[in-house]
N, C-alpha and C positions, 0 to 999 in steps of 0.2 A: 127297194126301199130300205132294206136292212143294211145294205152296203153304204148307202148315203148316210144313214144315221151313224154307222161305224166310222166312216170317214170324218164326219163332223166331230164325233167324240175324239178321235185321234188328233185332229187339228186343234181342238180346244185344249186337250191335254198338253200338246206341244207348246201352245201359246202360254198356258198357265205355267209350265216348266220354265219357259224363257223369262217370264215376269218374275218368278220366284228366284231364278238365278241372278237376275238383275239386282234384286234386293240383297242377296247374299254377297254379291260383289261390292255393293254399297256398304254393307256391314264390314267387309274386309277393309275397304278404303277408309272408313271411319276409324276403325281400331288401329290401323297402321298409322294414320295421322296422329292419333292420341299418343301412341308409343313413340313416334318420331319426334314429338315436341320435347321429349326429355333427353334425347341423344340419338345415337345410332341404333339401327335395327338389324338384327340377323333374322333371316327367314329360313326356316327349315320346312321341307315338305316331304310328304310320304303319300303319294297318290296311289290309290288302289282301284281296280276295276270292279271286283265283285265283293270286296270287303270294305270295312271302315277305313277311310283315308283320313289324314290329319294335316294340319298346317299350323306352324308355330311361329309366333313373333316374340323375339327376345330383345328387349330394350337394354342397351348398354350406356353407361356414363362415359366420361372422357378417360377414365382409368380401366375401362373394360370390365367393370363390375356390373352384374346383372341388376337392373332396376326393377324389371317386371317381365313376366312371361305370360303370354296369352296363347291359348290353344283352341283351335276349332277342329273337332273331329266328329265324323258321322258319315252316314250314307246318303242323306237327303239334303235338300236345299234349306231345310229348317235348322240345320246346325248353326250354332252361334259360338262366338269366342267366350271362353271362361278363363279366369285368372289361375295361375299356378304360383303359389307363394313359397315354395320350398327352397329356392335358391336366391332369394332377394339379398343383395349385398355381397355375394360371393363372386369371385373372378371367374369369368366364363371358361378360361383355360384350365383352371383347377377342377371345375365341375365336369368339363368335357373329358378330362383325363382320369377321373375318379370312377372306377367301376361300381363301387358300392353306392356312391351318390346317385348314379344313373339308375340304379335298381329301384329307387323310390318312384320312378316314373313308370307308366304303363308301357308296354312294348311299342305301341304306335307313337307315343310321345317321345320315347327314347330314340326311336328311329329319326324322328323330326329333329330332335336336339342334335343328334350326331351329324345329320345333314347340314344343319346350321353351323355346327362347330367345324366341320370339314371346310365350309366356305370361309369361315373366320380364319382358319389356319392358312388356307390358300391366299387369302387376302393379305395376311400379315407377312407371308413369305414371298409375295409377289409371284405366286404360281397359279394364278387363276387360269382356268382352261375354258374351252368352249362349252363343256358340259355344265360348268357352274352358271352359265347364262342361258343354257338350253331349256326352253319351256315347252318343247314340243310334246313331252309326256303329260304336260298339264294343260288341258284345254277344256273348254266348256263342254265339248262332246265326249270327254272322258268321264263325266259325271255319271253316277250310277243310274240315274233316271233315264239317261239316253241309252244306256245298255239295256234297260228294261224295255224301252220303246222299241229298240232294235229287235229284241227277242219277240215282242208282241207283233211287230211288223212281219217277221219271218213266219209267224204262226197263222197270219191272215189267209194265205192260200189254202192251207189245210182246213181252216175253219169255214171258208167259203164253199169248199167242196162238200163238207158235211151239211151245210145249209141247203145247197142245191140238191144233194141227194135226198134229203128229207122232203123237199118240195116236189121231187119228181116221182116219188113212190106213192 
């Protein structure tokens, strides 16, 4: 009976995670659409497995000036985008090349910005590579909650042996 309840609990947690992931993806699409209405969008990513990951949307005008920056960082599906107003109106190339300007961002935000800037430079120089389009590192299953579920799933056999040992003694 305990195994059935545990199975139902795991299935419910998985379905809840999938539902919350859906809402997070909708949040991304909504923010991307809003930023895209004002011009081009650079996307920087910094996926992490066991630490806080981040995603950055950088809206550019026709002169490659930063119109807005939105960042989503966190460990869970409850993460939402927030605005970063430090570089509004500045050229993306100047910010990307300025070490002191980048120090105003947190480490994860800086890594995202540099990823987006690398894509920008590769686009401008016609040096886009396969890695620029490779999204294999970013998948729904690389979200931290799936790692937690995997860890819990690996612990089930040990937990079940403890349950059966208690019942047989």
